[in-house]
N, C-alpha and C positions, 0 to 999 in steps of 0.2 A: 709219340708220348705214350707212356704206359699208364693204364688206369688201375690204380690200386686203392684200397680203402684208406681212410684217414688214419686208422689205427696202425696199419702196416706201414704207412708213410712215416708216422711218428717213430715206429720202431727202427726203420731203416735210417732215418735221420739221426735218431739217438745213437745208434751204433756208429754212424759216420762221425758224429761229434766226439764220441768217446775215443774212437780210433785215432782221430786227429790229435786229441790231447795226448794220448798214449805215444804216438809217434813223435810229437813235439818234445816229450819228456824222456825219450828213449826207453819207453815202457817201464818207467819208474815213477812211483808216487812222489809228488813234490812235497807232500805232508810228512811222509814217513821214510821215503827212500826205498820202500819195498817194491818188488817187481809187480807190475800190473798184469793181470790175466787177460787172455783174449776175451772178447764179448761173451761167448758161450760159457766161459768160466766165471763170469760175474754172478754174485748173488742176485736173486730176483729184485730185492729192494734197491740195489744199486742200478740195475737196468731200468727200473721204474723211474729213478731220479733222472737218468739221462733221457728217457722218453719225455719226462716233464720238461726238461730243458729244451728238447726239440719242439714241444708244443708251444713253449714261450717264444722260441725263435720264429715259429710259423706266424704267430700273431703279433710279433714285434712291429711297432710303428715308430720310426725314428723321430718324426715330427711331433709325436705326442710326448716324447721323453727328452727332447733337446732342451738345453738351458742356455739362454743367452746367445744363441747363434742364429 
């Protein structure tokens, strides 16, 4: 197992999540249909949003959000 900082892990996971979305949509925005850039071509605020999504994924606890199951 590789030992990396939490910040680097969030960046790596954010990039993986973004690339998974991009691959799923054939590198096209579902909102506008525009072509999606590679990770390094994203604006810093968009990268930050994907990193925030990664942080939420890391702390997600299904039993805390499950309803009626």
